[in-house]
C-alpha positions, 0 to 999 in steps of 0.5 A: 500500500502506498500513501501520498506524501501530504498524508505522511506529512501529517503523521511523521516528519518530512525526512521520514516521508522523503525516505518512504518516497525513496523506497517507493512506499510514498508519493513524491508529489503533493497530490493525495492520489499516488498517480506516479505509481499508476504510470510506474506499473504500466511501464513495468508491464511494458518492459516485463516481456524482457524478464519473461524472455530472459527466463525462457532463454535461461531455461533453454540454455540450461536444457541445452547444456544438460543442466536441467530437464523440464519433466525431471523429478515428476510433474512438479517442474512442469507445473512450476514452469507453467505457473512461472509463465502464467505469473509473468504473463499476468505481469504483462497483461493485467496492468493493461486491462481496463478493470485493473486501471480502474482500481485505486493505486494502492489496490494496483500495488497490492495486486502487483506486489504478489505477482512480483513475489510469485514471479521470482519464487516460481522461476527460482523454484523451477530452476532448483527442481529442474537442476536437482539432478545436475552434476554441477549442483546449485551453481548454474541455476542460481546464476540464471536466477540472479541474472533474471533478478537483476533484469527485473530489478533494473526494470523496477528501477526506483520502485524498490519495493517491487524489486525487493519483493521479486528478490525475496520471492526468488530467494524463498525456494532456496531457504525452503529447499536447501539443506546446505548451511553454506548455501543458506549462509550465502543466500542470507548474506545476499538477501542482506546485501540486497536489503542494505543496498536498497536502504543505502540507495534509498538514503542517497536518493533521499538526500538527492530528493531533499536537495532537489525539492529544496532547489525546486522550492527555492526556484518556485519561491524565487519565481513567485517573488520575481513575478510579484516584484514585476507585477507590483511595478517596483522593478523589472529584469532583463538579460542580453547576449554577448552582442547586447541583444535582449534575450529576456525582458519583463513583460510588465516593462514591455507593457509599459512601452505598449509592446509585448516582451517577444517584440523586444527579444533580439533588439539591442538594449541600447535602443530603449535608451535615449542617447542624447541625454546625460546619464548620471550615476555610478561615477558619471559613467554612461551605460554604453561605457559599461556595456562596451567595457563588460563591467558591472554597473548600478543605478545608472539613470537613463531616459527612455527613448521608446515612450511618448512621455518623458520617462526615466529608468535606473538600470543595474547589471552584471556581466554573465561569465561562464566557469571558463571565463567566457562572456555570455552577456549581461543580466540585471534589473531596473526601476522606474524613476519617472515619479521620483524625478517628477517629485524631485523636480516639484521639490526643487520648484517648491524650494525655489519658487512661490507656489501661489504666484510662480515667482521666485521665493525668498530663498531664490531671491536672496541667492539672486541678490547675493550674486548681484552684489558680488562683482568682478575681482571681489569688488561690489557689483552694481545692482538695485533692490526694490521692496514692495508692499501692497496698500489696502491688501488686507482689507480685500483679503478680509472682506472678500476672503482668502481665495480672492486675496490669492487671486489678487496676488496672482494678478499683481505678480503678472503685472509686476513681471510685465513691468520688469520684463527681462531687466531683472527678477521678481519674487514674492517674499510672503503675504503681500510683500514682493522684491525686485532685483535689477542687476547692473548699473541703473541710474536713479532717474530710471529707477524712479521711472520703473517704480512709478510704472510699478505703482501705476500698474498695480493701482489699476482696478482688478476684476475679482469675483465680479467685484472691482478692487483697487489697491496700491503699492509702496516701494523702498529702493536701495542701490549697490554699492551706494547703499550697501555692499552686502545682501543683508545691508541692501535688504535692511536699507531697502526696508527702511526706505519702504517704511519711509514710503509708507510713512509718507502716505503710501502709494509712493517710492523712496530711495534709502538715505542715511537719515532713515537709520536715525529715524529707525533708531529713534522709533526703536528708542520710542518703543522702549520708552513707551514700555517704560512709560506703561510700567512706570505710570508715565501715561495719563488721561485727559477728558474732552466734554461732549455737549448736548446741542439742544440744552448745552449741558455736558452729557459726557467726556471722552477719555483721550490718552496722552504721553508726556515724555521726560525728554521729548515732552508731549508726544502725539497719540498719532505717533505712539499709538501705531507703535503700541499696535505694532508691538502688541502693547495696545492691549495692555494700554487699552485695559489701563485706559478703560480701568482708569476712565471708569475710576475717574468717571465714578467721581462725576455726577451720575448723569455724565458718561465717559467714552473710551476708545477701543482698538480693533485689536482689543475688540478681537480679544474674546476676553474684552467683555470680561475686562469691561465688567471687571473695570466697571465692578472695580470702579463701582460704575454703572454699565450705562455710564460707559460708552465704548467707541469703536471704529469701522475697521472692526468690520474688516473681519465681519463674521460670526465672531464680530456679531457675537462680540457686539452681542456680549458687550450689549449684554454687559449693558454698555453703550456703543458708539461708531467712531470716525464714521465715513473715513474708513471702510464705510458700509451701510450694511453693518449699521442695520445689524450692529447695535450702535447707540451713537454715530460720531461724525468725523471732524474732517466733515465738520471743519470748514462745513460752514464755509460757503461752497463747502459740500461737507454740510450735505454729508453731515445732513445725510449722516444725521438723517440716517442716524435718526432713521436708525434711532441713533444719536449723533456727535459732531466732532471738531467744532471750533467756531460759532458758525460751525456750531450753528450749522451743526444745530441746524442740521440736527446733530444731537451732540457736539464735541470740540474746542468750542466747548473746551479742550481736553483737560485732566480729571482734576480740572473736570471735577473743578469745572463741574463743582463750579459751573455744574454741567452747563457748557459755554461756547467759546471761540472764533465767530466764523470759520476760515481756511487753514493757514500755512506758516510762511516768512516771505517778503512782499510789497504793499502798494497804496496811493502810489506808495510801495511799502516793504512787509513780511507775510507770517501766515497765509491762506487762500482768503487772507494773510497775517502781514507785519512791518506796517504800523497802525494801518486803519481798518478797511484800508484797501491796497495791492499786495505783490506776493511774487513776481507777476502775482499781485492781488487786492486786499483789505485790512480787517484789523491792525495791532502795532506792526501786524495786521490781518488782511482779506483777499478780494479773491481766493489766491492759489497757494500752490502757484505762490509756492511754485513761483520764483520769489527771491524775496522769500526768506523761508517756506 
């Protein structure tokens, strides 16, 4: 009975299973049915006629030699001869029958094993009986039996169990019949030798089978790994003959080229590679060099020639050399570098270019500037650096959103590149900052023209999301070597020039000058002093009254921050407030102002409020309502007596957070006032949802509104009508003259704030006035408004009654001037004033004190013409 190797493996170790296979007792395959046995028995049946022919030939030879007689000894030899022939015929015929073939393999083995035993036994027994009367004894028939057994064993081959069965059968008669101990010993030794040889050969075959199985397993594993490696796309393999023609190539690679592997067999491997490209790797030696030198190579990058799109491979290879040193070709592998090359190119691009605009980024622009400032022979080179900052970009970004801001930046970069062209390189530093490097010498006039062209181009309207957007640009310019000989110095100085351009009103360009360093140092020192003033109570508050236009009663005071510098004196808030905002001090200062104002207001009558300005940075702080409540509680001031003045800039981030902040502040109970209405990003949209109690009309609309022909009064009237429709109060700021006050009342403003009712004063003076005058306010000031006058010291001639008098102008406006040098001029005297060569106007004296008099021009003069006129008599301007 035979069993499959899979079944054996379940009950025994693999080495024993292999040994059983070597003996022919188990199947070498992994299939459960031993199909090998079926074919083995069939092959035995095909060759068994040789055994039968050998037996017959031996029998005939013995009879010819007289060593045997067919019928000698009775009928038994004849019967044995017939039985032997029948058994051998069964060995030949039985495996060929259909019934036998339908049997299971182990049943076939059970039938053939006895036949093999009987074949050996009957033939050996017949030989012994037939030769029993021979004079030579047992020798000849044993020789013939051994010869036949040898043929049978040869036919059985590796099916050793069959051969052993035949040999045992051939030996049995000798064991049963012979009485000779020597013969029995010889027979026993022979059987032992046969068994030992079978086992020995089985072990040898076992080792060979194990080695073959391991080799096959390694081969199958290697083939699977190879197929998986190729299918995954991680690599492919190739082989060439000694002429460099392809003998094997992975199917996956051929498919990637749109071909079959058989289409590439026989073609030179160099046909797959573009020869015009530089092939890097392995010491910079090319693939062609290694192929011609028959040397190994590794990871040589080559460009594919047989592909429509750009593709790259990395190829490695080893020469194939026989044991005798003969070269047979190359064998190697390859990987696709295309995606890696694309990734490297993208990384390189991102490292050098701005991803949004495609311009050079900060790193590349720094490298460009460093190369530009280095001239020949170690001397500084000629170049110019322009730093640009977009004006009003933040408003666009905040109101229209970041996608619109990104689109605007792309349009700006396109315009910049059109203006600069091939003259230099344009880069984006980040945000709304750009840089331009112009190599070579460019005179200041040309640089100014380029800067003007940039400003004009960038100031043209942009169409973004069906909205017209207008921005501007400020530019700072530094020239090498005049303004610096290193890249860092150029950037620092151009940045100072840019800061100066912003300080001069934006939308302009400025060249660097040495004074800018002093200004920057002064600003740094001012920032340091401001920190000290905040820590050491160097700041103080003053209060300007807010008066009801109907009752002329003080309804509140606006808290205004002041800083008296120990060395510089009083510093304007317009100077130190921007510094506080840029340095982050505004939150601390704002909280101090809020707490101080609430504490001071607690000492006033309950009918008077205090107004405190809140910066956009404070407004964005989620803790603002908590700070307000803490200040009110600390001062024991009721919430309705605190008015927070908020500018329109808080609506640049008009979102849910802004609405929530308004709601929380109103929940505290304080009043809200919209400060400087009409001067910023004004929009009527936020007025309908923001819970303001008051609108403050900026003083730029109030001053001069009473002058004939001024249109500000119409603007004020519109704002008042809007406020009344929304049930809001109005406060007109900056009222200084009685005619402005009268106009404010006529237009319906509910409150007035300005010098006409008092300048800002310390809290002690506020309390003194309240104690002495109560809440009653008395207007004081000029009767009428007049145009703003400019200080000027200029020599003029005054003509009257044919006489010319020398005089000097101290200040002047479009309607009048202050003249000194003429004593006690009668009021209403009319004369001609020669202001400049070719520019004389008539005027009337309105007042005169000693050598000074105020004059009124009969017609408005052109101040700009006067400033531009050539006037050698001017002493200063």
